[in-house]
VEXPA-88747 format. One record per residue: residue in three letters; residue number from 1; x negated, y negated, z of N, C-alpha, C in turn. Coordinates in steps of 0.02 Angstrom, whole numbers, plus 50000, padded with zeros to 5 digits. Layout:
 code pos  n.c1  n.c2  n.c3 ca.c1 ca.c2 ca.c3  c.c1  c.c2  c.c3
  ALA NUM     X     Y     Z     X     Y     Z     X     Y     Z
...
This chain:
 code pos  n.c1  n.c2  n.c3 ca.c1 ca.c2 ca.c3  c.c1  c.c2  c.c3
  MET   1 50977 55385 57534 50939 55334 57501 50976 55315 57437
  SER   2 50992 55252 57428 51033 55232 57370 50989 55219 57310
  ASP   3 51023 55231 57250 50987 55218 57186 50982 55143 57175
  THR   4 50931 55121 57142 50923 55050 57124 50921 55043 57048
  THR   5 50955 54990 57023 50957 54979 56949 50911 54922 56932
  SER   6 50868 54934 56881 50820 54882 56860 50855 54830 56817
  GLY   7 50840 54766 56825 50868 54711 56784 50827 54696 56722
  ALA   8 50775 54733 56710 50732 54719 56652 50768 54737 56587
  THR   9 50761 54697 56532 50791 54709 56465 50745 54752 56424
  GLU  10 50776 54801 56391 50735 54846 56349 50709 54809 56288
  LYS  11 50645 54814 56272 50615 54780 56215 50637 54813 56149
  PRO  12 50651 54771 56096 50671 54800 56031 50614 54839 56000
  LYS  13 50634 54891 55965 50583 54932 55933 50555 54896 55873
  PRO  14 50491 54905 55859 50462 54875 55798 50494 54906 55735
  LEU  15 50486 54869 55677 50517 54893 55615 50493 54963 55595
  TRP  16 50428 54977 55608 50403 55043 55588 50436 55098 55627
  ALA  17 50464 55080 55686 50499 55131 55726 50573 55135 55708
  ARG  18 50597 55089 55664 50666 55092 55641 50667 55099 55565
  PRO  19 50657 55157 55538 50646 55168 55466 50704 55144 55423
  LEU  20 50767 55154 55445 50824 55133 55403 50826 55058 55395
  VAL  21 50814 55023 55449 50814 54950 55445 50756 54925 55402
  TRP  22 50700 54956 55411 50640 54936 55372 50651 54947 55297
  ILE  23 50677 55007 55281 50688 55023 55210 50741 54977 55181
  GLY  24 50794 54964 55221 50846 54920 55196 50820 54850 55183
  GLY  25 50776 54826 55226 50747 54760 55215 50705 54757 55153
  VAL  26 50666 54809 55141 50624 54812 55081 50667 54811 55019
  VAL  27 50722 54851 55019 50766 54855 54961 50798 54787 54948
  VAL  28 50823 54755 55000 50855 54690 54992 50805 54639 54964
  ALA  29 50744 54640 54989 50693 54594 54964 50677 54607 54891
  ALA  30 50672 54671 54873 50657 54688 54804 50714 54667 54758
  LEU  31 50776 54679 54780 50833 54658 54741 50835 54583 54732
  GLY  32 50817 54548 54786 50815 54475 54782 50766 54451 54731
  ILE  33 50707 54481 54731 50656 54462 54681 50679 54478 54611
  ALA  34 50710 54539 54602 50732 54559 54536 50786 54513 54510
  ILE  35 50835 54497 54554 50890 54453 54533 50863 54383 54516
  THR  36 50816 54360 54558 50786 54294 54544 50750 54294 54477
  ASN  37 50711 54347 54464 50675 54351 54400 50722 54355 54341
  MET  38 50781 54384 54353 50830 54390 54299 50867 54324 54288
  LEU  39 50884 54291 54343 50925 54231 54338 50887 54169 54316
  VAL  40 50823 54165 54337 50783 54105 54320 50781 54093 54245
  PRO  41 50760 54143 54203 50761 54129 54131 50831 54118 54104
  LEU  42 50882 54154 54134 50950 54143 54111 50972 54072 54123
  PHE  43 50960 54048 54185 50978 53978 54200 50937 53930 54158
  GLY  44 50873 53949 54144 50832 53906 54102 50860 53901 54032
  THR  45 50883 53958 54004 50912 53958 53937 50976 53916 53936
  VAL  46 51019 53927 53987 51081 53888 53990 51066 53814 53995
  LEU  47 51017 53796 54038 50999 53725 54046 50973 53696 53981
  ASN  48 50930 53735 53945 50904 53710 53882 50960 53699 53831
  ASN  49 51008 53747 53830 51064 53741 53783 51106 53680 53799
  LEU  50 51111 53662 53863 51151 53604 53882 51114 53539 53870
  THR  51 51048 53539 53875 51011 53476 53870 50981 53464 53801
  GLU  52 50971 53517 53761 50943 53508 53694 50997 53482 53647
  THR  53 50980 53430 53610 51028 53398 53566 51003 53399 53494
  GLY  54 51049 53385 53448 51031 53383 53378 51030 53452 53347
  ASP  55 51018 53453 53282 51015 53516 53245 50954 53556 53266
  PRO  56 50957 53623 53259 50899 53663 53279 50837 53650 53236
  VAL  57 50846 53627 53175 50790 53606 53133 50796 53530 53123
  ARG  58 50744 53495 53142 50743 53422 53134 50716 53405 53064
  VAL  59 50751 53363 53028 50730 53341 52962 50692 53276 52970
  ASP  60 50625 53280 52968 50583 53221 52980 50577 53177 52919
  LEU  61 50581 53207 52860 50572 53167 52798 50611 53199 52741
  VAL  62 50647 53157 52705 50679 53176 52642 50655 53126 52590
  LYS  63 50621 53150 52539 50592 53105 52490 50596 53135 52421
  ILE  64 50624 53097 52374 50622 53118 52304 50552 53103 52279
  SER  65 50515 53156 52264 50444 53148 52249 50435 53130 52176
  ASP  66 50390 53081 52163 50376 53063 52094 50320 53105 52064
  LEU  67 50278 53136 52107 50225 53181 52083 50182 53148 52030
  GLY  68 50171 53084 52036 50130 53049 51987 50171 53021 51930
  GLY  69 50237 53029 51932 50281 53004 51879 50351 53030 51889
  ARG  70 50401 52990 51870 50470 53011 51875 50511 52978 51821
  SER  71 50552 53019 51787 50595 52993 51733 50664 52976 51760
  TYR  72 50699 52933 51723 50766 52911 51743 50812 52912 51683
  ALA  73 50873 52937 51693 50924 52940 51641 50983 52897 51661
  PHE  74 51015 52866 51610 51071 52821 51621 51128 52838 51573
  PRO  75 51189 52822 51592 51245 52831 51545 51243 52780 51489
  GLY  76 51285 52790 51440 51286 52744 51383 51308 52674 51400
  THR  77 51341 52665 51456 51363 52598 51476 51307 52555 51504
  ALA  78 51249 52586 51521 51193 52547 51548 51153 52517 51491
  MET  79 51143 52452 51494 51107 52417 51442 51046 52382 51471
  PHE  80 50990 52382 51434 50928 52351 51457 50902 52305 51403
  THR  81 50883 52244 51422 50859 52194 51375 50782 52194 51375
  SER  82 50754 52157 51328 50681 52149 51326 50656 52114 51389
  GLN  83 50698 52069 51417 50679 52036 51480 50677 52086 51537
  ASP  84 50722 52135 51537 50721 52188 51588 50656 52228 51583
  LEU  85 50635 52243 51522 50573 52280 51513 50513 52240 51538
  ASP  86 50512 52175 51522 50457 52134 51546 50455 52132 51623
  GLN  87 50514 52126 51653 50518 52126 51726 50494 52193 51755
  LEU  88 50516 52247 51724 50497 52314 51747 50422 52325 51741
  ASN  89 50393 52304 51686 50321 52316 51675 50277 52273 51720
  ALA  90 50305 52221 51749 50266 52178 51794 50265 52206 51865
  MET  91 50302 52259 51878 50308 52287 51946 50256 52341 51959
  THR  92 50245 52355 52023 50205 52413 52043 50247 52476 52030
  PRO  93 50215 52535 52027 50254 52596 52016 50309 52607 52068
  ASP  94 50295 52594 52131 50347 52603 52183 50406 52556 52171
  ALA  95 50390 52495 52153 50443 52446 52140 50482 52465 52077
  GLN  96 50449 52494 52027 50484 52519 51968 50535 52572 51986
  HIS  97 50514 52620 52029 50560 52673 52050 50621 52642 52085
  ALA  98 50608 52596 52130 50663 52565 52167 50710 52528 52120
  TRP  99 50682 52493 52071 50723 52453 52025 50766 52499 51981
  LEU 100 50737 52551 51954 50774 52597 51911 50828 52635 51951
  GLU 101 50812 52652 52013 50863 52684 52055 50920 52636 52070
  SER 102 50904 52572 52082 50955 52522 52097 51002 52511 52038
  LYS 103 50978 52526 51978 51019 52519 51917 51061 52581 51904
  GLY 104 51054 52632 51947 51095 52693 51939 51061 52750 51903
  GLY 105 50995 52746 51895 50960 52799 51860 50957 52863 51901
  VAL 106 50963 52920 51868 50957 52985 51901 50905 53027 51864
  SER 107 50882 53079 51897 50829 53120 51868 50857 53163 51810
  PRO 108 50822 53164 51753 50844 53206 51698 50811 53275 51700
  GLY 109 50852 53327 51698 50826 53395 51693 50805 53424 51760
  ILE 110 50754 53394 51791 50725 53421 51853 50711 53364 51901
  MET 111 50726 53374 51965 50703 53328 52016 50669 53368 52071
  TYR 112 50622 53336 52105 50585 53368 52159 50599 53330 52224
  VAL 113 50623 53367 52273 50639 53338 52338 50590 53366 52390
  GLN 114 50553 53323 52422 50506 53343 52474 50541 53339 52542
  LEU 115 50540 53395 52578 50570 53399 52645 50515 53414 52696
  THR 116 50515 53377 52750 50473 53393 52807 50519 53413 52865
  LEU 117 50513 53477 52885 50558 53506 52934 50520 53525 52997
  SER 118 50552 53518 53056 50520 53534 53119 50568 53574 53163
  GLY 119 50540 53619 53204 50580 53654 53254 50604 53605 53307
  ASN 120 50668 53612 53326 50697 53565 53374 50730 53601 53433
  ARG 121 50700 53658 53452 50724 53696 53509 50663 53720 53550
  SER 122 50673 53732 53615 50618 53755 53656 50595 53824 53634
  GLU 123 50641 53864 53606 50623 53929 53577 50619 53922 53502
  ALA 124 50580 53964 53470 50571 53960 53398 50637 53971 53362
  VAL 125 50647 53936 53306 50705 53944 53264 50682 53972 53196
  ARG 126 50728 54005 53161 50709 54038 53099 50755 54014 53043
  ILE 127 50726 53988 52989 50764 53969 52930 50776 54031 52888
  LEU 128 50839 54047 52876 50858 54108 52842 50875 54098 52768
  ASP 129 50896 54037 52750 50919 54027 52682 50922 53952 52665
  LEU 130 50920 53937 52601 50930 53870 52575 50971 53875 52512
  LYS 131 51028 53841 52511 51072 53843 52453 51095 53773 52435
  PRO 132 51112 53763 52371 51141 53698 52352 51217 53701 52356
  VAL 133 51246 53644 52374 51319 53635 52368 51327 53579 52315
  SER 134 51349 53599 52256 51347 53552 52200 51415 53542 52168
  LYS 135 51424 53484 52139 51482 53467 52100 51457 53441 52033
  CYS 136 51472 53478 51979 51444 53461 51914 51500 53444 51865
  THR 137 51486 53396 51822 51534 53375 51771 51498 53372 51704
  GLN 138 51536 53375 51651 51509 53367 51584 51547 53311 51549
  PRO 139 51516 53276 51501 51448 53287 51478 51397 53254 51523
  PRO 140 51334 53273 51517 51281 53239 51554 51268 53170 51524
  TYR 141 51226 53131 51559 51208 53065 51533 51172 53072 51466
  SER 142 51187 53024 51421 51153 53025 51355 51139 52955 51331
  GLY 143 51138 52906 51377 51127 52837 51358 51054 52819 51350
  THR 144 51023 52797 51404 50953 52774 51402 50910 52819 51444
  LEU 145 50851 52835 51418 50802 52876 51454 50738 52835 51464
  PHE 146 50716 52829 51526 50650 52803 51542 50606 52864 51558
  GLU 147 50561 52880 51513 50522 52941 51520 50453 52927 51549
  SER 148 50440 52956 51608 50375 52951 51641 50364 53017 51678
  PRO 149 50343 53069 51643 50342 53136 51673 50290 53143 51728
  PRO 150 50300 53190 51774 50251 53202 51827 50183 53222 51797
  ALA 151 50131 53198 51830 50063 53215 51806 50037 53278 51838
  PHE 152 50063 53296 51898 50037 53354 51934 50089 53377 51983
  LEU 153 50080 53438 52008 50124 53465 52059 50083 53509 52105
  GLU 154 50075 53487 52167 50040 53527 52217 50086 53532 52279
  ALA 155 50102 53593 52298 50145 53603 52356 50128 53669 52388
  SER 156 50123 53669 52454 50109 53731 52490 50169 53778 52487
  LEU 157 50229 53749 52482 50289 53790 52478 50336 53757 52428
  LEU 158 50346 53789 52371 50390 53764 52318 50444 53815 52305
  VAL 159 50507 53794 52309 50563 53837 52292 50606 53800 52240
  SER 160 50642 53838 52200 50682 53810 52147 50756 53826 52157
  LEU 161 50799 53778 52143 50871 53788 52143 50896 53774 52073
  HIS 162 50918 53827 52039 50943 53821 51970 51019 53813 51974
  ILE 163 51042 53751 51969 51112 53735 51982 51159 53771 51934
  ASP 164 51136 53785 51874 51180 53817 51824 51192 53891 51838
  ASP 165 51153 53922 51882 51163 53993 51897 51230 54002 51933
  PRO 166 51261 54062 51925 51326 54074 51957 51325 54067 52033
  ASP 167 51273 54091 52065 51267 54086 52137 51195 54064 52154
  PRO 168 51180 54001 52144 51110 53979 52150 51085 53983 52222
  SER 169 51023 54007 52229 50989 54009 52294 50916 53995 52281
  ALA 170 50878 53985 52335 50808 53966 52329 50767 54022 52296
  MET 171 50734 54005 52242 50692 54052 52206 50619 54030 52210
  TYR 172 50573 54078 52200 50502 54061 52199 50466 54109 52152
  SER 173 50404 54092 52137 50363 54134 52092 50307 54165 52133
  PRO 174 50314 54229 52152 50260 54262 52189 50196 54264 52148
  ALA 175 50139 54262 52181 50074 54265 52147 50070 54328 52104
  GLY 176 50053 54319 52041 50045 54375 51996 50109 54403 51967
  ALA 177 50166 54376 51988 50230 54402 51963 50250 54366 51898
  SER 178 50285 54401 51855 50307 54371 51792 50377 54341 51797
  GLN 179 50413 54356 51851 50480 54330 51859 50489 54301 51930
  GLU 180 50536 54255 51935 50553 54227 52000 50590 54278 52043
  ARG 181 50586 54268 52108 50623 54309 52155 50657 54264 52207
  PRO 182 50711 54288 52239 50742 54248 52293 50693 54239 52350
  TYR 183 50678 54177 52368 50627 54164 52418 50646 54194 52486
  PHE 184 50708 54184 52507 50727 54205 52574 50747 54279 52577
  LEU 185 50745 54313 52520 50750 54386 52521 50683 54416 52542
  ASP 186 50629 54381 52526 50562 54406 52542 50532 54371 52603
  ASN 187 50558 54313 52623 50526 54273 52675 50578 54240 52721
  THR 188 50556 54222 52780 50592 54175 52822 50540 54123 52846
  ILE 189 50565 54069 52874 50521 54017 52900 50534 54010 52974
  LEU 190 50483 54025 53015 50489 54022 53087 50457 53957 53112
  LEU 191 50494 53918 53151 50469 53854 53174 50473 53851 53250
  ALA 192 50415 53844 53283 50413 53832 53355 50433 53759 53368
  LYS 193 50439 53742 53432 50456 53673 53450 50406 53623 53420
  ASP 194 50432 53577 53379 50393 53523 53347 50344 53548 53294
  GLU 195 50346 53612 53277 50304 53637 53223 50334 53615 53156
  GLN 196 50292 53590 53110 50316 53563 53047 50304 53611 52989
  GLN 197 50349 53606 52940 50341 53641 52876 50362 53593 52821
  VAL 198 50317 53583 52773 50333 53541 52715 50355 53587 52658
  MET 199 50412 53571 52629 50440 53611 52575 50459 53564 52517
  VAL 200 50441 53584 52456 50462 53547 52397 50517 53588 52363
  VAL 201 50574 53557 52353 50632 53591 52323 50642 53563 52252
  GLN 202 50637 53607 52203 50650 53588 52133 50724 53601 52118
  ILE 203 50759 53548 52097 50830 53554 52079 50836 53541 52005
  ASP 204 50867 53586 51968 50871 53577 51895 50938 53598 51867
  THR 205 50955 53566 51813 51015 53585 51774 50999 53577 51700
  ARG 206 51030 53619 51659 51017 53618 51587 51077 53592 51547
  LYS 207 51134 53581 51581 51194 53565 51541 51241 53515 51573
  SER 208 51229 53492 51633 51280 53453 51668 51251 53392 51703
  LEU 209 51296 53350 51730 51279 53297 51776 51301 53322 51845
  CYS 210 51255 53328 51892 51271 53361 51956 51254 53317 52016
  SER 211 51299 53319 52065 51286 53291 52131 51275 53350 52178
  VAL 212 51220 53349 52216 51198 53408 52252 51180 53390 52324
  ASP 213 51208 53427 52372 51185 53428 52441 51149 53494 52454
  LEU 214 51106 53496 52503 51071 53557 52521 51098 53583 52588
  GLU 215 51100 53649 52595 51122 53680 52657 51069 53730 52681
  LEU 216 51044 53717 52741 50998 53763 52774 51038 53809 52821
  SER 217 51024 53874 52818 51051 53921 52867 50996 53936 52917
  VAL 218 51009 53921 52982 50957 53925 53033 50982 53971 53090
  LEU 219 50939 54017 53110 50953 54060 53167 50922 54029 53229
  ALA 220 50964 54011 53279 50940 53980 53340 50981 54007 53399
  SER 221 50946 54033 53449 50979 54060 53509 51030 54113 53491
  GLY 222 51014 54154 53441 51058 54209 53422 51117 54190 53379
  LYS 223 51123 54126 53361 51178 54103 53320 51152 54072 53255
  THR 224 51190 54081 53201 51172 54052 53137 51207 53984 53129
  VAL 225 51167 53933 53118 51193 53865 53110 51178 53842 53039
  VAL 226 51227 53810 53007 51219 53782 52940 51208 53707 52946
  GLN 227 51152 53683 52918 51136 53611 52920 51139 53582 52850
  LYS 228 51167 53523 52845 51171 53488 52780 51113 53439 52774
  ILE 229 51084 53437 52715 51031 53388 52699 51052 53351 52636
  ASP 230 51052 53285 52638 51069 53245 52579 51017 53190 52570
  ASP 231 51030 53147 52521 50983 53093 52505 51003 53031 52544
  HIS 232 50988 53032 52610 51002 52974 52653 51075 52952 52650
  GLY 233 51119 53002 52657 51190 52988 52659 51226 52996 52593
  ALA 234 51191 53007 52539 51220 53017 52473 51194 53083 52443
  PRO 235 51231 53113 52397 51206 53175 52367 51147 53161 52320
  PHE 236 51104 53210 52312 51053 53207 52260 51089 53211 52192
  GLN 237 51061 53176 52142 51092 53177 52076 51041 53196 52023
  VAL 238 51062 53241 51978 51019 53262 51923 51064 53274 51863
  THR 239 51039 53256 51804 51077 53266 51742 51034 53306 51693
  ALA 240 51067 53342 51650 51029 53382 51600 50987 53337 51556
  GLU 241 50927 53361 51539 50884 53324 51493 50899 53346 51422
  LEU 242 50917 53298 51381 50939 53314 51313 50879 53313 51265
  ALA 243 50893 53334 51204 50842 53328 51151 50825 53255 51141
  ARG 244 50765 53242 51118 50740 53173 51113 50786 53129 51071
  THR 245 50812 53157 51017 50854 53118 50971 50926 53110 50995
  SER 246 50943 53142 51052 51012 53138 51077 51024 53076 51120
  TRP 247 50970 53041 51138 50977 52981 51180 50988 52920 51136
  GLN 248 51027 52873 51162 51037 52811 51124 50974 52767 51124
  HIS 249 50939 52766 51181 50877 52727 51187 50828 52767 51229
  VAL 250 50764 52765 51210 50712 52799 51249 50653 52751 51257
  TYR 251 50631 52744 51320 50572 52703 51335 50520 52748 51369
  LEU 252 50458 52742 51347 50404 52785 51372 50356 52743 51414
  GLY 253 50335 52772 51470 50287 52738 51514 50248 52789 51553
  GLY 254 50221 52768 51611 50185 52814 51655 50125 52845 51623
  SER 255 50122 52911 51622 50064 52947 51595 50066 52951 51519
  ILE 256 50121 52927 51487 50126 52929 51413 50101 52864 51383
  CYS 257 50128 52809 51407 50110 52742 51382 50090 52698 51442
  PRO 258 50043 52653 51432 50020 52612 51488 50074 52567 51517
  ARG 259 50124 52549 51478 50182 52510 51500 50243 52536 51463
  TYR 260 50302 52523 51491 50363 52548 51459 50374 52513 51392
  VAL 261 50379 52554 51339 50392 52529 51271 50442 52576 51238
  PRO 262 50478 52552 51187 50522 52597 51150 50483 52655 51119
  ALA 263 50511 52714 51124 50477 52772 51096 50471 52766 51020
  SER 264 50414 52790 50995 50402 52786 50923 50446 52837 50887
  ALA 265 50456 52826 50822 50496 52872 50781 50463 52941 50779
  SER 266 50396 52943 50778 50361 53007 50776 50373 53047 50840
  TRP 267 50372 53013 50898 50384 53047 50961 50456 53074 50963
  LEU 268 50503 53033 50942 50573 53055 50942 50584 53115 50897
  SER 269 50545 53120 50844 50552 53177 50799 50517 53240 50825
  GLY 270 50483 53235 50882 50452 53294 50912 50377 53294 50911
  SER 271 50346 53244 50881 50273 53242 50878 50244 53218 50944
  THR 272 50184 53242 50959 50149 53218 51019 50101 53161 51001
  LYS 273 50096 53145 50937 50050 53092 50915 50086 53025 50915
  ASP 274 50049 52974 50931 50072 52905 50925 50138 52892 50961
  PRO 275 50146 52913 51025 50210 52904 51059 50228 52831 51071
  CYS 276 50177 52789 51079 50190 52719 51098 50192 52673 51038
  GLY 277 50189 52701 50978 50192 52660 50919 50126 52626 50902
  VAL 278 50070 52650 50931 50005 52621 50917 49973 52660 50860
  PRO 279 49950 52627 50808 49920 52662 50750 49860 52704 50771
């Protein structure tokens, strides 16, 4: 009797009956998920770095703040007539500022620059420092002074840059402290995407005529970036404020006198009485 061979094909074993194949499949699947989870944020970061443009901190506003009043200093070559005073006094305060700036006036002693800053990355960026880059010459302006001092100062964040210091950096006055401290030694500013921070920067000099740009140091994506801030393409300018009698001409207005008038002899001598020459 001869043997017969069956033509039927043997059925494959299920995965549970093939442990090595099953385990290998699980491992490969797990590795695939892990690699995907690792690569997705990496590719996302690379894509963001390629598509995000501009500085990591967006400068939404740069404004020299008048704070209710702003004074202007001019060199001795600047001359103003009685007709100029009449024209100036007929203007609105904003128009007065524009006119005096157009004549070359700069802030005497102290200027206040209001900055509105926003995060410009998908991940938060951190402002690490603010420093001035200044070029100062002597002597300061000593020609004509239009004096209209600020009436008030309110700012959620105020830092000072003392240009005459050997290595000036942003300073602030902590609550209850008797002395200023470096602001960015104690603080940083963290900005999420489109989050805004308003900062008022006080720039001052006691002895020079200075042109000043500002430099922000910003940490973004693990790298430190330096950003320049200027006055709409030109440096900020500030000159030392001299003693009252050191100016060739002084005109008082704003919160001192209702309209710009020559300063009285008593005011020039240091008195607070009768500044506008009214008995």
